N, CA, C and O of each residue as an XYZ file, in Angstrom:
96
protein
N      -1.246     12.861     15.295
C      -0.284     11.322     14.852
C      -1.204     10.377     14.314
O      -2.282      9.921     14.696
N      -0.339     10.182     13.135
C      -1.243      9.213     12.199
C      -1.069      7.575     12.836
O      -0.120      7.055     13.422
N      -2.290      7.082     12.479
C      -2.526      5.855     13.010
C      -1.665      4.707     12.122
O      -1.868      4.496     10.926
N      -0.501      3.893     13.084
C       0.331      3.081     12.567
C      -0.630      2.121     11.642
O      -0.212      1.923     10.501
N      -1.678      1.601     11.955
C      -2.344      0.529     11.649
C      -2.763      0.985      9.893
O      -2.729      0.238      8.915
N      -3.130      2.388      9.943
C      -3.627      3.003      8.994
C      -2.514      3.083      7.853
O      -2.721      2.739      6.689
N      -1.201      3.626      8.384
C       0.070      3.728      7.530
C       0.122      2.305      6.997
O       0.216      2.282      5.770
N       0.084      1.057      7.608
C       0.577      0.039      7.406
C      -0.445     -0.260      6.003
O      -0.027     -0.614      4.900
N      -1.660     -0.052      6.322
C      -2.554     -0.474      5.206
C      -2.500      0.296      3.784
O      -2.659     -0.232      2.684
N      -2.179      1.982      4.112
C      -1.657      2.240      2.695
C      -0.259      1.659      2.431
O      -0.012      1.402      1.253
N       0.457      1.473      3.119
C       1.848      0.615      2.476
C       1.346     -0.465      1.810
O       1.643     -0.526      0.617
N       0.602     -1.410      2.302
C       0.276     -2.635      1.794
C      -0.573     -2.290      0.232
O      -0.367     -2.836     -0.852
N      -1.441     -1.343      0.523
C      -1.979     -0.882     -0.697
C      -1.230     -0.401     -2.033
O      -1.511     -0.676     -3.200
N      -0.178      0.411     -1.514
C       0.724      0.838     -2.428
C       1.542     -0.341     -3.339
O       1.794     -0.292     -4.543
N       1.858     -1.361     -2.422
C       2.604     -2.312     -2.868
C       2.093     -3.002     -4.079
O       2.650     -3.302     -5.135
N       0.449     -3.235     -3.487
C      -0.752     -4.186     -4.412
C      -0.735     -3.435     -5.889
O      -0.582     -3.935     -7.003
N      -0.941     -2.091     -5.509
C      -1.229     -1.247     -6.699
C      -0.209     -1.148     -7.860
O      -0.463     -1.097     -9.063
N       1.255     -1.128     -7.119
C       2.545     -1.331     -8.024
C       2.501     -2.369     -8.596
O       2.572     -2.495     -9.819
N       2.350     -3.459     -7.602
C       2.672     -4.841     -8.572
C       1.660     -5.034     -9.360
O       2.018     -5.734    -10.308
N       0.418     -4.706     -9.425
C      -0.699     -4.667    -10.657
C      -0.088     -3.960    -11.780
O       0.023     -4.437    -12.909
N       0.301     -2.805    -11.421
C       0.613     -2.024    -12.743
C       1.824     -2.469    -13.071
O       2.033     -2.360    -14.279
N       2.865     -3.015    -12.347
C       4.101     -3.706    -12.655
C       3.721     -4.930    -13.892
O       4.295     -4.940    -14.981
N       2.768     -5.827    -13.536
C       2.426     -6.966    -14.205
C       1.663     -6.642    -15.358
O       1.667     -7.369    -16.352
N       0.956     -5.506    -15.273
C       0.107     -5.193    -16.416
C       0.663     -3.999    -17.149
O       0.091     -3.568    -18.151
């Protein structure tokens, strides 16, 4: 079973990366 906190961290990281790539 995956750690919900870890999944949340990956989700936030993915959003940050997508945001950075979008602005640049």
